[in-house]
C-alpha angles and dihedrals in degrees: 000000000000102000127034123175119180141170114209116198092339099120128061093228104030118051089185129036116171130179120180145169124210114211119193145142110282092230092064107095121229141165126229121254117285140134107285120240091220093045106031094184094054122094111191146118116259132230101219092196096063105006098243133111139232098212133012146158131194135213086251091060098255112150132189132173130171139192131185119247114237118209103140092250118132111258123240121232108246127180094236126060119228087235088069089065091068093043092049091053096044094052095045133078095220116127113254097249092045090051092051092047089055091046092050090065089059099035095120091061091074136061114249117302146162117218133192117193130170149140136207092296107041146007127216138191126206135171124185087214090063104024100210122126105219126194106210123231123209109290149104114281140185129198131181128148097318132052123315113290093003100165099242110154096255092045092052092044091045094053090049091048092048091049089056096039097056089062088064098050135162079041103081099178093107091055093051091046092058095044089054096046113124094190113133125211121249115261095252090061097048120113121234105235098157098265125113118279091248089059093045088056093047094047094048092077121090088225110043120206127183137128097264106017135037151111107324100178143006122209133194118191124184126180117185134202092266093056095255112150124206115190124181125175128182118196120199134213125238112273114281122207089220095053126073090211136016112266123224108265097188137007124202121190117177130166126185142154123250115239108284093250093052120080132147107262120239114252100181092132095052122102110258122231116212 
């Protein structure tokens, strides 16, 4: 994933609202979201190159999402893909904090990443470029390829859009509109992450479009107070010279109920982060 926007206990009906774009090279093979044959309780897309996933949720309410960390430094070849971090968590029974504490001991074995993991009781953020395990309070958050809530233009705009869009739920059209926005930030607002200016411009859009690299999928995940999960994923084709925009190649819409014992805990008494 390269853009994750989420509202945590900010809506009276939906304790969790998450909207995300996955950006990747078009040559990297992947499969659309579905329940996995080898893990029947896991709903996620699959990276066919390494076998991991970028975003997933289980029938028990376990959630994991990952982004790469961009700093312009050449990556190191490690034996394990960062997408296995999400898969490992989603298919385990380890509590979120315990999982991250174990991961922290091996953090240098991976290229830079940001990881969200949670269950029906709590939600955590961790980056191996920062090293802190952070329990998240209720709030509206944005995450791209730097630390959580780093004020990159699309993160700031995304948080603002999410804040307005949740007032219109169950209408989700505003969320999709932002995820599919190709608007790039002006040069004076661009971060300096060590890549060429042309790439900084390209990557500043919520929806990235180039010949070889771009937004491959958009996902909207809603979990309500009754444990009802709504998961929608749109996958996009590679750019076509004959088309003004990239058409949707595949649409996945899946709804299911969390196991009866698993419900998102109320956090009304917690201090909100905005």
